[in-house]
Backbone as ProteinMPNN parsed JSONL, in Angstrom:
{"seq_chain_A": "MPEFVVAAQSRTETGKSSNRRLRGRDLIPGIVYGAGREAVSIAVSPDSITDILRSASGENTLFDLEIGGERRKVILKEFQREPLKGKLLHADFFEVALDKAIEVKVHIDLVGTPIGVKNQGGLLDFITRDLEVECLPVDIPDKITLDVTELELGRHLRVSDVQSPSDRVTLLTDPDVVIVHV", "coords_chain_A": {"N_chain_A": [[-13.633, -7.86, -7.139], [-10.818, -9.516, -5.675], [-11.557, -11.61, -2.811], [-9.217, -11.859, -0.237], [-8.004, -14.139, 1.417], [-5.664, -14.921, 4.445], [-4.163, -17.257, 5.709], [-2.506, -17.589, 9.286], [-0.579, -18.224, 11.941], [-0.237, -18.346, 15.126], [2.319, -17.621, 16.957], [4.877, -18.079, 19.52], [7.653, -17.997, 19.902], [9.99, -15.592, 19.112], [12.568, -13.749, 17.795], [16.063, -13.528, 16.06], [17.601, -16.224, 15.623], [14.803, -17.915, 15.954], [13.498, -17.1, 14.135], [14.94, -17.193, 11.415], [14.451, -20.245, 11.606], [11.918, -20.608, 11.189], [12.047, -19.351, 8.694], [13.601, -20.987, 7.392], [11.356, -22.807, 6.758], [9.044, -22.263, 4.957], [8.375, -20.442, 5.545], [6.891, -16.377, 7.224], [7.696, -14.4, 9.694], [5.297, -12.185, 11.372], [3.806, -9.36, 12.631], [0.69, -8.786, 14.332], [-1.045, -6.073, 14.772], [-3.416, -2.761, 16.184], [-6.663, -1.849, 16.202], [-7.532, -1.527, 19.068], [-6.102, -3.944, 20.317], [-4.023, -6.208, 21.762], [-0.862, -6.366, 20.7], [-0.147, -9.455, 18.447], [2.211, -12.008, 17.548], [2.788, -13.582, 14.642], [3.087, -16.328, 12.31], [3.42, -16.114, 8.558], [2.73, -17.459, 5.336], [4.876, -16.633, 2.72], [4.221, -16.553, 0.054], [1.345, -15.988, -0.35], [1.254, -13.416, 1.084], [2.669, -12.066, -0.955], [0.905, -11.92, -3.584], [-1.12, -10.695, -2.305], [0.318, -8.446, -2.589], [0.632, -8.783, -5.655], [-1.889, -7.481, -6.217], [-4.608, -5.945, -7.816], [-4.873, -3.551, -5.331], [-2.629, -3.759, -4.475], [-0.388, -2.835, -1.764], [-2.769, -1.637, -0.283], [-4.638, -3.565, 0.074], [-7.617, -4.671, 1.325], [-8.123, -6.842, 3.192], [-9.105, -10.579, 4.718], [-7.391, -11.654, 8.098], [-6.273, -15.22, 9.287], [-6.271, -16.594, 12.272], [-6.11, -18.713, 14.291], [-8.303, -19.703, 13.613], [-9.89, -17.683, 13.978], [-11.327, -14.376, 12.388], [-9.916, -11.344, 11.119], [-9.966, -8.37, 9.693], [-7.731, -6.948, 8.214], [-5.072, -4.714, 6.805], [-1.756, -4.486, 4.937], [0.976, -3.187, 6.678], [3.512, -2.847, 6.967], [6.76, -3.97, 5.42], [9.262, -6.088, 5.14], [11.843, -6.653, 2.632], [14.3, -9.238, 1.601], [17.64, -7.764, 0.638], [18.258, -8.848, -1.874], [17.514, -10.669, -3.646], [14.869, -10.194, -3.329], [13.297, -11.28, -1.39], [10.405, -11.78, 0.705], [10.782, -11.278, 3.89], [9.644, -10.177, 6.524], [6.526, -9.071, 7.841], [4.026, -6.825, 8.623], [1.434, -6.19, 10.126], [-1.955, -4.224, 10.263], [-4.869, -3.698, 12.434], [-7.992, -3.235, 11.101], [-10.689, -0.646, 11.736], [-13.926, -1.13, 10.352], [-15.477, 1.139, 10.221], [-14.407, 3.223, 11.465], [-12.263, 5.497, 9.158], [-8.702, 5.579, 8.045], [-4.856, 6.053, 7.597], [-3.444, 6.226, 4.396], [-1.212, 5.579, 2.373], [-2.055, 6.126, -1.634], [-1.038, 5.372, -4.464], [-0.064, 7.434, -7.752], [-1.209, 6.977, -10.595], [-0.142, 7.875, -14.249], [-1.148, 9.046, -17.334], [-1.75, 9.567, -20.587], [0.422, 11.409, -22.743], [2.049, 14.253, -22.38], [1.411, 17.62, -23.846], [4.208, 18.793, -23.942], [5.998, 17.434, -24.065], [5.831, 16.011, -26.436], [5.792, 17.463, -28.454], [7.17, 19.727, -27.928], [9.663, 18.791, -27.331], [10.383, 18.548, -24.293], [10.637, 17.066, -21.057], [9.512, 14.602, -19.576], [8.475, 14.5, -15.751], [8.466, 13.041, -12.939], [7.865, 13.295, -10.153], [6.568, 13.585, -6.726], [5.385, 10.15, -6.487], [3.394, 9.088, -4.38], [0.198, 9.647, -3.132], [-0.886, 10.972, 0.182], [-3.869, 9.909, 1.688], [-7.32, 10.046, 3.266], [-9.539, 7.895, 4.811], [-12.565, 5.528, 4.754], [-11.573, 1.729, 5.482], [-12.978, 0.15, 3.457], [-12.943, 1.905, 1.394], [-10.873, 2.395, 0.13], [-8.676, 3.514, -2.653], [-8.047, 1.583, -5.45], [-5.434, 3.068, -7.127], [-4.581, 6.266, -8.191], [-5.34, 8.427, -10.961], [-4.025, 10.573, -12.862], [-4.14, 13.289, -15.727], [-1.623, 13.873, -17.712], [-1.665, 14.447, -20.305], [-2.177, 17.315, -21.453], [-0.223, 19.031, -20.735], [2.065, 21.64, -20.82], [5.82, 22.489, -21.795], [6.958, 23.484, -19.174], [5.308, 23.61, -17.104], [3.542, 22.75, -14.721], [1.909, 19.579, -12.399], [0.499, 20.105, -9.911], [-0.756, 19.207, -6.088], [-2.962, 20.026, -5.51], [-4.24, 20.671, -7.737], [-5.096, 18.186, -8.165], [-8.061, 16.305, -8.846], [-10.186, 14.576, -5.81], [-10.365, 10.932, -5.4], [-12.825, 10.379, -4.742], [-15.76, 11.482, -3.279], [-15.447, 10.621, -0.402], [-13.092, 10.303, 0.027], [-10.377, 12.127, 1.302], [-7.682, 14.078, 0.317], [-4.85, 14.098, 1.761], [-2.239, 15.487, 1.52], [-0.24, 17.878, 1.022], [-0.92, 20.935, -0.405], [0.499, 22.195, -1.793], [2.258, 20.676, -3.217], [4.598, 19.509, -5.618], [3.561, 17.437, -8.494], [4.054, 16.366, -10.827], [6.003, 17.301, -13.455], [7.003, 19.439, -16.709]], "CA_chain_A": [[-12.258, -7.363, -6.283], [-10.814, -11.127, -4.979], [-11.056, -11.058, -1.255], [-8.18, -12.887, -0.405], [-8.003, -14.691, 3.194], [-4.48, -15.645, 4.949], [-3.84, -18.297, 7.061], [-1.36, -17.726, 10.053], [0.105, -18.996, 12.629], [0.505, -17.479, 16.369], [3.92, -17.603, 17.349], [5.57, -17.689, 20.798], [9.575, -17.617, 20.086], [10.824, -14.305, 18.774], [14.352, -13.489, 17.546], [16.022, -13.632, 14.968], [17.245, -17.939, 15.471], [13.888, -18.6, 15.848], [12.952, -16.273, 12.618], [15.402, -17.895, 10.598], [14.064, -21.245, 11.573], [10.558, -19.544, 10.304], [11.903, -18.766, 6.601], [13.639, -22.549, 6.695], [10.177, -23.808, 6.907], [8.736, -21.68, 4.535], [7.555, -19.068, 6.155], [7.71, -15.376, 7.652], [7.441, -13.851, 11.01], [5.281, -11.286, 11.097], [2.535, -8.987, 13.602], [-0.743, -8.015, 14.373], [-1.631, -4.302, 16.078], [-4.415, -1.866, 15.888], [-8.422, -2.118, 16.957], [-7.729, -1.888, 20.207], [-6.047, -5.576, 21.014], [-3.352, -6.547, 22.067], [-0.116, -6.742, 19.565], [0.279, -10.467, 18.248], [3.362, -12.696, 17.141], [2.487, -14.883, 13.781], [3.859, -16.557, 11.069], [2.39, -16.679, 7.695], [3.618, -18.303, 4.219], [5.311, -15.187, 1.718], [3.25, -16.379, -1.219], [0.444, -15.186, -0.162], [1.66, -11.831, 0.774], [3.149, -11.435, -2.492], [-0.785, -12.629, -3.735], [-1.86, -9.655, -2.038], [1.305, -7.111, -2.966], [0.846, -8.218, -6.742], [-2.994, -7.324, -6.646], [-4.681, -4.259, -8.161], [-4.936, -2.182, -4.735], [-1.63, -3.321, -3.308], [-0.553, -2.902, 0.063], [-3.703, -1.288, -0.023], [-5.607, -4.398, 0.023], [-8.219, -4.945, 3.155], [-8.542, -8.549, 3.558], [-8.975, -11.18, 6.685], [-6.275, -12.683, 8.404], [-7.421, -15.859, 9.784], [-5.374, -16.886, 13.236], [-6.576, -20.094, 15.56], [-10.178, -19.391, 13.567], [-10.664, -15.955, 14.2], [-10.686, -13.729, 11.313], [-9.74, -10.102, 11.595], [-9.746, -7.458, 8.802], [-6.722, -6.144, 7.973], [-4.067, -4.603, 5.833], [-0.819, -4.902, 5.207], [1.14, -1.777, 7.354], [5.098, -2.859, 6.366], [6.98, -5.013, 5.112], [10.616, -5.911, 4.518], [12.536, -7.274, 1.718], [15.645, -8.865, 1.327], [17.75, -6.895, -0.507], [19.379, -9.293, -3.002], [16.906, -11.478, -3.994], [13.406, -9.253, -2.599], [12.192, -12.253, -0.877], [10.343, -11.353, 2.141], [11.495, -11.382, 5.405], [8.614, -10.356, 7.906], [5.474, -8.063, 7.454], [3.698, -6.22, 9.853], [-0.402, -6.184, 9.668], [-2.561, -3.611, 10.917], [-6.21, -4.787, 11.723], [-8.709, -2.113, 11.017], [-12.187, -1.358, 12.296], [-14.187, -0.763, 8.819], [-16.437, 2.14, 10.796], [-13.183, 3.806, 11.35], [-10.889, 6.352, 8.711], [-7.372, 5.348, 8.128], [-4.313, 6.937, 6.602], [-3.019, 5.043, 3.47], [-0.64, 6.051, 0.627], [-2.224, 5.721, -2.009], [0.069, 5.136, -5.972], [-0.745, 8.505, -8.976], [-1.15, 6.336, -12.03], [-0.38, 9.148, -15.152], [-1.911, 8.843, -18.254], [-1.119, 10.257, -21.386], [1.643, 11.964, -23.123], [1.96, 15.699, -22.439], [2.576, 18.277, -24.969], [5.71, 19.597, -23.994], [7.152, 16.028, -24.666], [5.106, 15.242, -27.634], [5.54, 19.219, -29.403], [7.899, 20.844, -27.149], [10.631, 18.892, -26.715], [10.527, 18.139, -22.966], [11.225, 15.603, -20.385], [8.361, 14.441, -18.194], [9.453, 14.403, -14.335], [7.311, 12.544, -12.454], [7.853, 13.862, -8.318], [5.541, 12.936, -6.381], [4.701, 9.147, -6.708], [2.217, 8.494, -4.155], [-0.381, 10.494, -2.376], [-1.283, 10.419, 1.953], [-5.632, 9.892, 1.952], [-7.774, 9.206, 4.832], [-10.818, 7.701, 4.143], [-12.354, 4.231, 6.001], [-10.924, 0.65, 5.04], [-13.422, -0.009, 2.316], [-13.662, 2.904, 0.308], [-9.479, 2.336, -0.583], [-9.058, 3.801, -4.1], [-6.158, 1.169, -5.91], [-4.634, 4.492, -7.46], [-5.157, 7.857, -8.742], [-5.21, 8.315, -12.125], [-3.736, 11.708, -13.25], [-4.015, 13.229, -16.751], [-1.413, 15.186, -18.007], [-1.811, 15.091, -21.952], [-2.492, 18.948, -21.691], [1.055, 20.153, -20.137], [3.034, 22.102, -21.74], [6.664, 22.81, -21.171], [7.901, 24.518, -18.472], [4.209, 24.027, -16.862], [3.691, 21.84, -13.668], [0.621, 20.018, -11.961], [0.352, 20.07, -7.849], [-1.474, 18.505, -5.636], [-4.382, 21.225, -5.661], [-4.683, 20.465, -9.278], [-6.107, 16.385, -8.349], [-9.419, 15.818, -7.963], [-10.067, 13.139, -4.944], [-11.2, 9.89, -6.638], [-14.047, 10.55, -4.05], [-16.436, 11.906, -2.72], [-15.253, 9.416, 0.866], [-11.812, 9.836, 0.063], [-9.767, 13.349, 1.696], [-6.572, 14.174, -0.045], [-4.125, 14.681, 2.879], [-1.025, 15.391, 0.815], [0.726, 19.485, 1.001], [-1.891, 21.64, -1.362], [1.582, 22.843, -3.113], [3.321, 19.857, -3.32], [4.437, 19.242, -6.897], [3.537, 15.823, -8.6], [4.535, 16.185, -11.987], [6.435, 19.009, -13.976], [7.746, 19.024, -18.096]], "C_chain_A": [[-12.462, -9.075, -5.741], [-10.648, -10.92, -3.647], [-10.47, -12.677, -1.06], [-8.425, -13.196, 1.278], [-6.487, -15.431, 3.344], [-4.66, -16.204, 6.249], [-2.821, -18.037, 7.74], [-1.403, -18.49, 11.292], [-0.127, -18.311, 14.126], [1.603, -18.729, 16.826], [3.934, -17.618, 18.611], [7.489, -17.71, 20.84], [9.509, -16.433, 19.053], [12.679, -14.224, 18.697], [14.956, -14.422, 16.262], [16.666, -15.761, 14.573], [15.644, -18.706, 15.058], [13.321, -18.319, 13.754], [13.442, -17.283, 11.368], [14.599, -19.24, 10.459], [12.753, -21.643, 10.989], [11.41, -20.144, 8.814], [12.343, -19.954, 6.253], [11.938, -23.394, 6.156], [8.829, -23.329, 6.006], [7.841, -20.312, 5.02], [7.817, -17.887, 6.902], [7.006, -15.271, 8.834], [6.907, -12.418, 10.746], [4.301, -11.058, 12.575], [1.631, -8.4, 13.607], [-1.071, -6.714, 14.986], [-2.792, -3.596, 15.708], [-5.969, -2.417, 16.472], [-8.124, -2.084, 18.158], [-7.391, -3.072, 20.91], [-4.716, -4.908, 20.831], [-2.149, -6.934, 20.487], [-0.093, -8.598, 19.645], [1.257, -11.35, 17.122], [2.349, -13.539, 15.725], [3.373, -15.129, 13.027], [2.57, -17.065, 9.634], [3.188, -17.129, 6.229], [3.675, -16.431, 3.301], [4.903, -15.213, 0.462], [1.908, -15.7, -1.245], [0.071, -13.32, -0.352], [1.976, -10.975, -0.537], [2.366, -11.617, -3.589], [-0.725, -11.013, -3.437], [-0.849, -8.622, -2.504], [0.44, -6.701, -4.493], [-0.847, -7.824, -7.452], [-3.374, -6.002, -6.898], [-4.552, -3.383, -6.98], [-3.566, -2.444, -3.96], [-1.62, -3.694, -2.177], [-1.461, -2.398, 0.254], [-5.056, -2.32, 0.391], [-6.656, -4.841, 1.369], [-8.309, -6.747, 2.86], [-8.735, -9.329, 4.832], [-7.827, -11.891, 6.945], [-6.393, -13.528, 9.414], [-5.97, -16.552, 11.271], [-6.367, -17.753, 14.301], [-7.868, -19.703, 15.382], [-11.145, -18.364, 14.222], [-9.851, -15.301, 12.824], [-10.888, -12.684, 11.29], [-9.215, -9.127, 10.201], [-8.09, -6.781, 9.245], [-5.752, -5.538, 6.905], [-2.927, -4.702, 6.179], [0.079, -3.072, 5.383], [2.601, -1.508, 6.662], [5.416, -3.898, 6.481], [8.216, -5.217, 4.548], [11.051, -7.064, 3.566], [13.908, -7.767, 1.355], [16.328, -8.659, 0.026], [18.298, -7.042, -1.618], [18.131, -10.28, -4.483], [15.271, -11.411, -4.403], [12.514, -10.27, -2.406], [11.528, -11.552, 0.389], [10.947, -11.614, 3.016], [10.01, -10.996, 6.451], [7.669, -9.616, 7.174], [4.286, -7.957, 8.829], [1.585, -5.91, 9.112], [-1.204, -5.775, 10.833], [-4.206, -4.34, 11.101], [-6.996, -3.481, 12.074], [-10.284, -2.498, 11.349], [-13.21, -0.507, 10.765], [-15.817, 0.401, 9.05], [-15.405, 3.29, 10.756], [-12.197, 4.603, 10.301], [-9.494, 6.285, 9.243], [-6.91, 6.179, 7.32], [-3.443, 6.033, 5.514], [-2.642, 5.935, 2.6], [-1.13, 5.452, -0.847], [-1.502, 6.389, -3.766], [-0.93, 6.494, -7.072], [-0.668, 7.365, -9.708], [-1.269, 8.122, -13.399], [-0.711, 8.368, -16.653], [-1.765, 9.586, -19.095], [0.297, 10.758, -21.551], [1.22, 13.484, -23.141], [2.272, 16.45, -23.58], [3.864, 18.567, -24.879], [6.781, 18.809, -24.03], [6.701, 15.998, -25.714], [5.954, 16.442, -28.52], [6.603, 19.707, -29.379], [9.603, 20.28, -27.036], [10.999, 18.556, -25.525], [10.642, 16.795, -22.399], [9.775, 15.5, -19.205], [9.36, 14.035, -16.561], [8.565, 14.021, -13.363], [7.993, 12.656, -10.893], [7.527, 12.721, -7.585], [5.023, 11.345, -6.343], [3.193, 8.488, -6.076], [1.116, 9.512, -3.106], [-1.077, 10.446, -0.962], [-2.74, 10.865, 1.571], [-6.153, 9.912, 2.99], [-9.077, 9.261, 3.931], [-10.994, 6.128, 5.192], [-11.917, 2.756, 4.527], [-11.777, 0.939, 3.311], [-13.475, 0.725, 1.45], [-11.774, 3.776, -0.123], [-9.387, 3.097, -2.045], [-7.661, 2.685, -4.246], [-5.414, 2.749, -6.356], [-5.58, 5.283, -7.918], [-4.924, 8.134, -9.528], [-5.055, 9.573, -12.348], [-3.305, 11.537, -14.719], [-3.076, 14.394, -17.802], [-0.936, 15.418, -19.435], [-1.63, 16.652, -22.103], [-1.118, 19.623, -21.098], [1.683, 19.84, -20.694], [4.045, 22.424, -21.192], [6.878, 23.782, -20.448], [6.459, 24.424, -17.347], [4.227, 22.181, -15.925], [1.829, 21.391, -12.919], [0.586, 19.364, -10.047], [-0.481, 19.191, -7.139], [-3.088, 18.792, -5.996], [-4.892, 21.141, -6.479], [-5.384, 18.897, -9.711], [-7.202, 16.361, -7.534], [-9.954, 14.838, -7.163], [-10.899, 12.587, -5.642], [-12.994, 9.779, -5.766], [-14.872, 11.183, -3.016], [-16.167, 11.518, -0.555], [-13.727, 9.702, 1.114], [-11.49, 11.939, -0.139], [-8.521, 13.238, 1.375], [-5.868, 14.934, 1.517], [-2.576, 15.306, 2.49], [-1.032, 16.871, 1.083], [-0.289, 19.659, 0.06], [-1.025, 21.658, -2.289], [2.565, 21.685, -3.238], [3.613, 19.457, -5.337], [4.594, 17.592, -7.582], [4.286, 15.643, -10.277], [5.245, 17.36, -12.946], [7.019, 18.29, -15.01], [8.718, 20.084, -18.155]], "O_chain_A": [[-13.489, -9.71, -5.499], [-9.762, -10.179, -3.222], [-10.803, -13.822, -1.366], [-8.971, -12.46, 2.1], [-6.127, -16.323, 2.576], [-5.087, -15.837, 7.344], [-1.812, -18.154, 7.046], [-2.273, -19.324, 11.544], [-0.202, -17.123, 13.811], [1.667, -19.952, 16.952], [2.915, -17.13, 19.099], [8.262, -17.445, 21.76], [8.768, -16.615, 18.087], [13.609, -14.586, 19.418], [14.576, -15.463, 15.725], [16.279, -16.424, 13.611], [15.377, -19.61, 14.267], [13.006, -18.979, 12.764], [12.725, -17.932, 10.607], [14.074, -19.472, 9.37], [12.506, -22.715, 10.435], [11.254, -21.181, 8.168], [11.949, -20.419, 5.183], [11.688, -24.307, 5.369], [7.73, -23.843, 6.215], [6.906, -19.577, 4.702], [8.925, -17.933, 7.435], [5.948, -15.854, 9.073], [7.565, -11.56, 10.158], [4.032, -11.939, 13.392], [1.554, -7.388, 12.911], [-1.478, -6.853, 16.139], [-3.213, -3.985, 14.619], [-6.109, -3.432, 17.155], [-8.698, -3.071, 18.618], [-8.032, -3.415, 21.903], [-4.313, -3.89, 20.268], [-2.502, -7.572, 19.495], [-0.028, -9.11, 20.762], [0.984, -11.306, 15.922], [1.248, -14.023, 15.989], [4.381, -14.434, 12.901], [1.571, -17.783, 9.584], [4.416, -17.048, 6.256], [2.882, -15.489, 3.303], [5.058, -14.255, -0.295], [1.527, -14.946, -2.14], [-0.579, -12.53, -1.035], [1.706, -9.849, -0.955], [2.94, -11.517, -4.674], [-0.319, -10.211, -4.278], [-1.482, -7.656, -2.93], [-0.093, -5.642, -4.823], [-1.114, -7.827, -8.654], [-2.783, -5.027, -6.434], [-4.106, -2.281, -7.3], [-3.228, -1.71, -3.032], [-2.341, -4.484, -1.568], [-1.518, -2.418, 1.483], [-6.137, -1.967, 0.864], [-6.149, -5.367, 2.36], [-8.787, -7.408, 1.938], [-8.548, -8.791, 5.923], [-7.311, -12.659, 6.132], [-6.605, -13.027, 10.518], [-4.837, -16.876, 10.914], [-7.264, -17.247, 14.975], [-8.621, -19.397, 16.306], [-12.284, -18.229, 14.669], [-8.721, -15.43, 12.352], [-12.089, -12.446, 11.419], [-8.064, -9.261, 9.784], [-7.601, -6.329, 10.281], [-5.805, -6.231, 5.889], [-2.636, -4.943, 7.351], [-0.064, -2.108, 4.632], [2.93, -0.496, 6.042], [4.922, -4.773, 7.193], [8.445, -4.631, 3.49], [10.67, -8.226, 3.708], [14.707, -6.972, 0.859], [16.026, -9.024, -1.11], [18.752, -6.162, -2.349], [18.128, -10.36, -5.712], [14.615, -12.053, -5.223], [11.389, -10.378, -2.894], [12.214, -10.761, 1.037], [11.886, -12.389, 2.831], [9.516, -11.936, 7.075], [7.847, -9.452, 5.967], [3.907, -8.781, 9.662], [0.97, -5.592, 8.094], [-1.32, -6.355, 11.913], [-4.708, -5.17, 10.342], [-6.763, -2.784, 13.062], [-10.923, -3.55, 11.345], [-12.983, 0.641, 10.383], [-16.829, 0.445, 8.35], [-15.606, 4.251, 10.013], [-11.034, 4.339, 10.607], [-9.08, 6.679, 10.333], [-7.544, 6.897, 6.547], [-2.77, 5.109, 5.971], [-3.316, 6.838, 2.102], [-0.646, 4.385, -1.226], [-1.504, 7.57, -4.112], [-2.159, 6.504, -7.143], [0.203, 6.613, -9.27], [-2.085, 9.044, -13.397], [-0.462, 7.183, -16.877], [-1.567, 10.706, -18.623], [1.188, 10.591, -20.718], [0.251, 13.902, -23.776], [3.215, 16.132, -24.304], [4.585, 18.557, -25.876], [7.982, 19.082, -24.035], [7.721, 15.896, -26.395], [6.821, 16.03, -29.291], [7.176, 20.14, -30.379], [10.557, 21.007, -26.761], [12.164, 18.158, -25.517], [10.72, 15.719, -22.992], [9.336, 16.246, -18.33], [10.461, 13.512, -16.391], [7.818, 14.91, -12.954], [8.798, 11.751, -10.675], [7.868, 11.538, -7.622], [3.825, 11.393, -6.066], [2.306, 7.835, -6.626], [1.724, 10.112, -2.22], [-2.055, 9.699, -1.001], [-2.919, 12.017, 1.175], [-5.375, 9.776, 3.934], [-9.521, 9.97, 3.028], [-10.177, 5.663, 5.987], [-11.952, 2.789, 3.297], [-11.38, 1.617, 2.363], [-14.112, 0.332, 0.473], [-11.469, 4.923, -0.45], [-10.519, 3.171, -2.524], [-6.628, 2.737, -3.579], [-4.85, 3.371, -5.456], [-6.801, 5.195, -8.046], [-3.729, 8.398, -9.402], [-6.105, 10.133, -12.031], [-2.641, 10.616, -15.194], [-3.518, 15.359, -18.425], [-0.104, 16.255, -19.783], [-0.863, 17.083, -22.965], [-1.083, 20.852, -21.056], [2.074, 18.76, -21.135], [3.862, 22.77, -20.025], [7.001, 24.919, -20.903], [6.526, 25.371, -16.564], [4.642, 21.068, -16.248], [0.874, 22.163, -12.837], [0.668, 18.3, -9.435], [-0.953, 18.286, -7.827], [-3.992, 18.126, -6.499], [-6.088, 21.432, -6.456], [-5.892, 18.482, -10.753], [-7.403, 16.378, -6.32], [-10.341, 13.92, -7.887], [-11.822, 13.063, -6.304], [-14.007, 9.226, -6.193], [-14.437, 11.318, -1.872], [-16.712, 12.171, 0.335], [-13.17, 9.416, 2.173], [-11.922, 12.743, -0.965], [-7.924, 12.353, 1.986], [-6.252, 15.929, 2.132], [-1.83, 15.549, 3.438], [-2.154, 17.185, 1.482], [-0.702, 18.612, -0.438], [-1.294, 21.31, -3.439], [3.757, 21.965, -3.365], [2.682, 19.186, -6.097], [5.462, 16.772, -7.285], [4.993, 14.69, -10.607], [4.649, 18.437, -12.948], [7.468, 17.149, -14.9], [9.514, 20.141, -19.092]]}, "name": "protein", "num_of_chains": 1, "seq": "MPEFVVAAQSRTETGKSSNRRLRGRDLIPGIVYGAGREAVSIAVSPDSITDILRSASGENTLFDLEIGGERRKVILKEFQREPLKGKLLHADFFEVALDKAIEVKVHIDLVGTPIGVKNQGGLLDFITRDLEVECLPVDIPDKITLDVTELELGRHLRVSDVQSPSDRVTLLTDPDVVIVHV"}
């Protein structure tokens, strides 16, 4: 897993016009909060954030944010994109303590072709695409893989049918939620 370090600059100006000036310099505004510290307004390169979003673990990537020579372990908590072109406009970073569990959403990856689709003429309906989990920041899974090969026509898989990817990862999503059905 690649180790990401994102350089950030502290900023004092806030508001619409200062954010536009930042974007004109090819930076985006952001904020860092969590770990019992006061929130800090920052500016970061959107290219760095895009690299993180395109990595295997995507939004759940644990990385270092370097602000004025100080490194903080963070995850990307939220981000905003421009609706038409998809450019990043803003990013929120959550500083984590490596010894405290956090709640994150992990994407589900379906593998296989269900029997109900291949042989019985059904359609696969992927309803719930990510699960809420609780774990230490270093134990966040990249994805949860679910094999749907044995799924027949009229059958479904619920969260209660999913094995936790690790004994250190707790599934928080309601066990009765349907993930996929044919």
